[in-house]
DSSP file (Angstrom, degrees, kcal/mol; ACC not computed):
  #  RESIDUE AA STRUCTURE BP1 BP2  ACC     N-H-->O    O-->H-N    N-H-->O    O-->H-N    TCO  KAPPA ALPHA  PHI   PSI    X-CA   Y-CA   Z-CA
    1    1 A M     >        0   0    0      0, 0.0     4,-2.5     0, 0.0     5,-0.1   0.000 360.0 360.0 360.0 -27.6   91.2  101.3   70.6
    2    2 A N  H  >  +     0   0    0      2,-0.2     4,-2.1     1,-0.2     5,-0.1   0.916 360.0  46.4 -67.7 -41.2   94.2   99.2   69.7
    3    3 A L  H  > S+     0   0    0      2,-0.2     4,-2.5     1,-0.2    -1,-0.2   0.908 113.2  50.0 -65.2 -41.1   95.1   98.5   73.3
    4    4 A L  H  > S+     0   0    0      1,-0.2     4,-2.5     2,-0.2     5,-0.2   0.899 108.7  52.9 -63.1 -40.1   91.4   97.6   74.0
    5    5 A G  H  X S+     0   0    0     -4,-2.5     4,-2.1     2,-0.2    -2,-0.2   0.895 110.2  48.0 -61.8 -40.7   91.4   95.3   70.9
    6    6 A C  H  X S+     0   0    0     -4,-2.1     4,-2.5     2,-0.2    -2,-0.2   0.933 112.3  48.2 -64.9 -46.1   94.5   93.5   72.3
    7    7 A L  H  X S+     0   0    0     -4,-2.5     4,-2.1     1,-0.2    -2,-0.2   0.902 113.4  46.8 -62.9 -41.3   93.1   93.1   75.7
    8    8 A V  H  X S+     0   0    0     -4,-2.5     4,-2.3     2,-0.2    -1,-0.2   0.891 111.8  51.3 -68.7 -38.6   89.7   91.8   74.4
    9    9 A A  H  X S+     0   0    0     -4,-2.1     4,-2.2    -5,-0.2    -2,-0.2   0.902 110.7  48.7 -64.5 -40.4   91.5   89.4   72.1
   10   10 A F  H  X S+     0   0    0     -4,-2.5     4,-2.2     2,-0.2    -2,-0.2   0.890 110.9  50.5 -66.6 -38.0   93.7   88.1   74.9
   11   11 A A  H  X S+     0   0    0     -4,-2.1     4,-2.3     2,-0.2    -2,-0.2   0.897 109.5  51.7 -64.4 -39.3   90.5   87.6   77.1
   12   12 A A  H  X S+     0   0    0     -4,-2.3     4,-2.3     1,-0.2    -2,-0.2   0.916 111.6  46.0 -63.0 -42.7   88.9   85.7   74.2
   13   13 A M  H  X S+     0   0    0     -4,-2.2     4,-2.6     2,-0.2    -1,-0.2   0.839 109.4  55.2 -71.1 -31.6   91.9   83.4   73.9
   14   14 A A  H  X S+     0   0    0     -4,-2.2     4,-2.6     2,-0.2    -2,-0.2   0.928 111.1  44.7 -64.3 -43.8   92.0   82.9   77.7
   15   15 A L  H  X S+     0   0    0     -4,-2.3     4,-1.3     2,-0.2    -2,-0.2   0.899 113.1  50.7 -66.2 -39.8   88.3   81.8   77.6
   16   16 A A  H  < S+     0   0    0     -4,-2.3     4,-0.4     2,-0.2    -2,-0.2   0.908 113.0  46.3 -64.1 -40.7   88.9   79.6   74.6
   17   17 A Y  H >< S+     0   0    0     -4,-2.6     3,-1.3     1,-0.2     6,-0.2   0.931 111.9  49.9 -66.6 -45.0   91.9   78.0   76.3
   18   18 A L  H 3< S+     0   0    0     -4,-2.6    12,-2.4     1,-0.3    -1,-0.2   0.697 109.8  51.7 -70.1 -17.5   90.1   77.4   79.6
   19   19 A S  T 3< S+     0   0    0     -4,-1.3    -1,-0.3    10,-0.3    -2,-0.2   0.475  89.4 102.4 -94.3  -2.9   87.2   75.8   77.8
   20   20 A S  S X  S-     0   0    0     -3,-1.3     3,-1.1    -4,-0.4    10,-0.1  -0.515  75.3-133.2 -77.7 147.1   89.4   73.4   75.9
   21   21 A R  T 3  S+     0   0    0      1,-0.2    -1,-0.1    -2,-0.2    -4,-0.1   0.658 104.2  60.0 -74.9 -13.1   89.6   69.8   77.2
   22   22 A N  T 3  S+     0   0    0     -5,-0.1    -1,-0.2     2,-0.0    -4,-0.1   0.395  78.4 115.6 -93.4   2.3   93.4   70.0   76.9
   23   23 A Q    <   -     0   0    0     -3,-1.1    -5,-0.1    -6,-0.2    -6,-0.0  -0.378  45.4-167.3 -73.0 152.8   93.9   72.8   79.4
   24   24 A R        +     0   0    0     -2,-0.1    -1,-0.1     1,-0.1    -6,-0.1   0.305  67.4  85.9-120.4   5.4   95.7   72.2   82.7
   25   25 A A  S    S+     0   0    0      2,-0.0     2,-0.3     0, 0.0    -7,-0.1   0.874  92.4  37.4 -77.3 -36.5   94.9   75.4   84.6
   26   26 A L  S    S-     0   0    0      1,-0.1     4,-0.0    -8,-0.1     0, 0.0  -0.738  80.0-120.9-114.2 160.8   91.5   74.2   86.0
   27   27 A A  S    S+     0   0    0     -2,-0.3    -1,-0.1     1,-0.2    -2,-0.0   0.899 103.9  18.1 -66.0 -39.7   90.4   70.9   87.3
   28   28 A R  S    S-     0   0    0     -3,-0.0    -1,-0.2   -10,-0.0     3,-0.1  -0.977  91.6-107.9-129.4 144.5   87.6   70.8   84.7
   29   29 A P        -     0   0    0      0, 0.0   -10,-0.3     0, 0.0   -11,-0.1  -0.321  42.9 -97.2 -67.1 155.4   87.3   72.9   81.5
   30   30 A L        -     0   0    0    -12,-2.4     5,-0.0   -15,-0.2    -4,-0.0  -0.262  47.7-104.4 -66.7 161.7   84.8   75.7   81.4
   31   31 A G    >>  -     0   0    0     -3,-0.1     4,-0.9     1,-0.1     3,-0.9   0.097  39.8 -78.4 -81.0-168.2   81.5   74.9   79.7
   32   32 A R  H 3> S+     0   0    0      1,-0.3     4,-2.0     2,-0.2     3,-0.2   0.791 122.6  67.0 -64.6 -30.3   79.9   75.8   76.4
   33   33 A G  H 3> S+     0   0    0      1,-0.2     4,-2.5     2,-0.2    -1,-0.3   0.842  96.6  55.0 -60.9 -33.6   79.1   79.3   77.6
   34   34 A A  H <> S+     0   0    0     -3,-0.9     4,-2.3     2,-0.2    -1,-0.2   0.869 106.2  51.1 -68.5 -35.7   82.8   80.1   77.7
   35   35 A K  H  X S+     0   0    0     -4,-0.9     4,-1.9     2,-0.2    -2,-0.2   0.903 111.6  47.2 -66.9 -39.9   83.2   79.1   74.1
   36   36 A V  H  X S+     0   0    0     -4,-2.0     4,-2.3     2,-0.2    -2,-0.2   0.908 112.3  49.8 -65.9 -42.1   80.3   81.3   73.1
   37   37 A A  H  X S+     0   0    0     -4,-2.5     4,-2.7     1,-0.2    -2,-0.2   0.870 108.1  53.9 -64.6 -36.6   81.7   84.2   75.2
   38   38 A A  H  X S+     0   0    0     -4,-2.3     4,-1.8     2,-0.2    -1,-0.2   0.900 109.5  47.9 -64.5 -40.0   85.1   83.6   73.5
   39   39 A G  H  X S+     0   0    0     -4,-1.9     4,-1.8     2,-0.2    -2,-0.2   0.901 112.3  48.8 -65.3 -40.8   83.5   84.0   70.1
   40   40 A A  H  X S+     0   0    0     -4,-2.3     4,-2.0     1,-0.2    -2,-0.2   0.903 111.0  49.8 -66.2 -40.7   81.6   87.1   71.2
   41   41 A L  H  X S+     0   0    0     -4,-2.7     4,-2.6     1,-0.2    -1,-0.2   0.839 106.8  56.2 -67.7 -31.6   84.8   88.6   72.5
   42   42 A T  H  X S+     0   0    0     -4,-1.8     4,-2.2     2,-0.2    -1,-0.2   0.912 107.6  48.4 -63.4 -41.7   86.6   87.8   69.3
   43   43 A A  H  X S+     0   0    0     -4,-1.8     4,-2.2     2,-0.2    -2,-0.2   0.880 111.6  49.8 -65.7 -37.8   83.9   89.8   67.4
   44   44 A V  H  X S+     0   0    0     -4,-2.0     4,-2.5     2,-0.2    -2,-0.2   0.903 109.8  51.1 -66.7 -40.9   84.3   92.7   69.9
   45   45 A A  H  X S+     0   0    0     -4,-2.6     4,-2.4     2,-0.2    -2,-0.2   0.905 109.7  50.3 -62.6 -40.8   88.1   92.6   69.4
   46   46 A L  H  X S+     0   0    0     -4,-2.2     4,-2.5     2,-0.2    -2,-0.2   0.916 110.5  49.6 -62.2 -42.9   87.6   92.7   65.6
   47   47 A A  H  X S+     0   0    0     -4,-2.2     4,-2.1     2,-0.2    -2,-0.2   0.904 110.7  50.2 -63.6 -40.6   85.3   95.7   66.0
   48   48 A C  H  X S+     0   0    0     -4,-2.5     4,-2.1     1,-0.2    -2,-0.2   0.921 113.0  45.7 -63.5 -43.2   87.8   97.5   68.2
   49   49 A W  H  X S+     0   0    0     -4,-2.4     4,-2.4     2,-0.2    -2,-0.2   0.879 111.7  51.0 -69.2 -37.7   90.6   96.9   65.7
   50   50 A V  H  < S+     0   0    0     -4,-2.5    -1,-0.2     2,-0.2    -2,-0.2   0.880 111.8  47.9 -68.3 -36.4   88.6   97.9   62.7
   51   51 A V  H  < S+     0   0    0     -4,-2.1    -2,-0.2    -5,-0.2    -1,-0.2   0.896 115.4  45.5 -68.0 -39.1   87.5  101.2   64.5
   52   52 A G  H  < S+     0   0    0     -4,-2.1    -2,-0.2    -5,-0.2    -1,-0.2   0.837 131.1  10.7 -73.6 -33.6   91.1  101.9   65.4
   53   53 A E  S  < S-     0   0    0     -4,-2.4     2,-0.2     1,-0.2     3,-0.0  -0.344  99.0 -78.7-119.2-159.5   92.5  101.0   62.0
   54   54 A T     >  -     0   0    0     -2,-0.1     4,-1.9     1,-0.0    -1,-0.2  -0.437  55.9 -85.6 -98.2-175.0   90.9  100.4   58.7
   55   55 A T  H  > S+     0   0    0      2,-0.2     4,-2.2     1,-0.2     5,-0.2   0.946 120.1  39.3 -62.2 -57.4   89.2   97.2   57.7
   56   56 A L  H  > S+     0   0    0      1,-0.2     4,-2.2     2,-0.2     5,-0.2   0.927 118.8  45.2 -66.9 -46.7   92.0   95.1   56.3
   57   57 A P  H  > S+     0   0    0      0, 0.0     4,-2.4     0, 0.0    -1,-0.2   0.863 112.4  55.1 -62.6 -31.5   94.7   96.1   58.9
   58   58 A G  H  X S+     0   0    0     -4,-1.9     4,-2.2     2,-0.2    -2,-0.2   0.899 107.5  48.6 -65.5 -40.2   92.1   95.6   61.6
   59   59 A I  H  X S+     0   0    0     -4,-2.2     4,-2.4     2,-0.2    -1,-0.2   0.945 114.8  44.2 -64.3 -48.1   91.4   92.1   60.5
   60   60 A F  H  X S+     0   0    0     -4,-2.2     4,-2.2     1,-0.2    -2,-0.2   0.862 112.6  52.0 -68.3 -34.4   95.0   91.1   60.4
   61   61 A S  H  X S+     0   0    0     -4,-2.4     4,-2.4    -5,-0.2    -1,-0.2   0.898 109.8  49.9 -66.6 -39.6   95.8   92.9   63.7
   62   62 A T  H  X S+     0   0    0     -4,-2.2     4,-2.5     2,-0.2    -2,-0.2   0.937 111.6  47.7 -62.6 -46.7   92.9   90.9   65.3
   63   63 A L  H  X S+     0   0    0     -4,-2.4     4,-2.4     1,-0.2    -2,-0.2   0.883 111.5  51.1 -62.8 -37.7   94.2   87.6   64.0
   64   64 A T  H  X S+     0   0    0     -4,-2.2     4,-2.3     2,-0.2    -1,-0.2   0.920 111.3  46.9 -65.8 -43.5   97.7   88.5   65.1
   65   65 A A  H  X S+     0   0    0     -4,-2.4     4,-2.2     2,-0.2    -2,-0.2   0.892 112.9  50.0 -65.5 -39.2   96.6   89.3   68.7
   66   66 A L  H  X S+     0   0    0     -4,-2.5     4,-2.4     2,-0.2    -2,-0.2   0.909 111.2  48.5 -65.4 -41.4   94.5   86.1   68.8
   67   67 A M  H  X S+     0   0    0     -4,-2.4     4,-1.9     2,-0.2     5,-0.2   0.898 110.0  51.8 -65.7 -39.5   97.4   84.0   67.6
   68   68 A L  H  X S+     0   0    0     -4,-2.3     4,-2.5     1,-0.2    -1,-0.2   0.920 112.5  45.9 -62.4 -43.1   99.7   85.5   70.2
   69   69 A G  H  X S+     0   0    0     -4,-2.2     4,-2.2     1,-0.2    -2,-0.2   0.892 110.0  53.8 -65.9 -39.2   97.2   84.8   72.9
   70   70 A A  H  < S+     0   0    0     -4,-2.4    -1,-0.2     1,-0.2    -2,-0.2   0.833 116.5  38.6 -65.9 -31.5   96.7   81.2   71.7
   71   71 A V  H  X S+     0   0    0     -4,-1.9     4,-0.8    -5,-0.2    -2,-0.2   0.854 117.2  49.4 -83.9 -37.2  100.4   80.6   71.8
   72   72 A A  H  X S+     0   0    0     -4,-2.5     4,-2.5    -5,-0.2     5,-0.2   0.880  98.6  62.9 -75.1 -39.4  101.1   82.5   75.0
   73   73 A F  H  X S+     0   0    0     -4,-2.2     4,-2.4     1,-0.2     5,-0.2   0.891 101.6  49.1 -62.6 -43.2   98.5   81.1   77.4
   74   74 A P  H  > S+     0   0    0      0, 0.0     4,-2.2     0, 0.0    -1,-0.2   0.892 113.9  48.2 -61.7 -35.3   99.6   77.4   77.4
   75   75 A Y  H  X S+     0   0    0     -4,-0.8     4,-2.1     2,-0.2    -2,-0.2   0.883 110.3  50.7 -71.1 -37.1  103.2   78.6   78.1
   76   76 A V  H  X S+     0   0    0     -4,-2.5     4,-1.6     2,-0.2     5,-0.2   0.918 112.3  47.1 -64.9 -42.2  102.1   80.9   80.9
   77   77 A I  H  X S+     0   0    0     -4,-2.4     4,-2.6     1,-0.2    -2,-0.2   0.912 111.3  51.4 -63.9 -41.9  100.2   78.1   82.5
   78   78 A W  H  < S+     0   0    0     -4,-2.2    -1,-0.2    -5,-0.2    -2,-0.2   0.859 106.0  56.2 -63.0 -35.0  103.2   75.8   82.0
   79   79 A L  H  < S+     0   0    0     -4,-2.1    -1,-0.2     1,-0.2    -2,-0.2   0.900 118.2  32.0 -63.5 -41.3  105.4   78.4   83.7
   80   80 A F  H  < S+     0   0    0     -4,-1.6    -2,-0.2     1,-0.2    -1,-0.2   0.722 133.4  29.8 -89.5 -23.0  103.2   78.5   86.9
   81   81 A K  S  < S-     0   0    0     -4,-2.6    -1,-0.2    -5,-0.2    -2,-0.1  -0.693  82.4-159.0-138.5  81.5  102.1   74.8   86.8
   82   82 A P        -     0   0    0      0, 0.0    -3,-0.1     0, 0.0    -4,-0.1  -0.138  31.8 -90.0 -62.4 157.9  104.7   72.6   85.2
   83   83 A A        -     0   0    0      1,-0.1     3,-0.0    -5,-0.1   -59,-0.0  -0.351  42.1-109.5 -66.1 147.0  103.8   69.2   83.7
   84   84 A D    >   -     0   0    0      1,-0.2     3,-1.2    -3,-0.1    -1,-0.1  -0.695  21.2-154.5 -79.4 118.8  104.0   66.3   86.1
   85   85 A P  T 3  S+     0   0    0      0, 0.0    -1,-0.2     0, 0.0    -2,-0.0   0.736  92.3  57.2 -69.1 -19.8  106.9   64.1   85.1
   86   86 A K  T 3  S+     0   0    0      2,-0.1     2,-0.4    -3,-0.0    -2,-0.0   0.571  79.3 110.0 -85.2  -9.3  105.3   61.0   86.6
   87   87 A K    <   -     0   0    0     -3,-1.2     2,-0.2     1,-0.1    -4,-0.0  -0.524  68.3-133.0 -71.8 124.4  102.2   61.3   84.5
   88   88 A A              0   0    0     -2,-0.4    -2,-0.1     1,-0.1    -1,-0.1  -0.540 360.0 360.0 -78.6 141.1  102.0   58.5   82.0
   89   89 A R              0   0    0     -2,-0.2    -1,-0.1     0, 0.0    -2,-0.0   0.395 360.0 360.0-111.8 360.0  101.2   59.4   78.4
């Protein structure tokens, strides 16, 4: 259940990142449905972690997996699609 909790948490963060207006992976961010799906997957990840562990370690493990995904996905996108140096900010 712990591996499943990690995978679901990473999927939730991928959807949350791709639905953000600051994402650079897609031409347009995903819609509101992706944000709702990210929230639902977060709840599923929490349930997986709580079943695999007890309540409090499950909550903290879920938050840790979500934070890792939230930090990792922008860097992975940057690795495959670097920022354009000519783009004015």
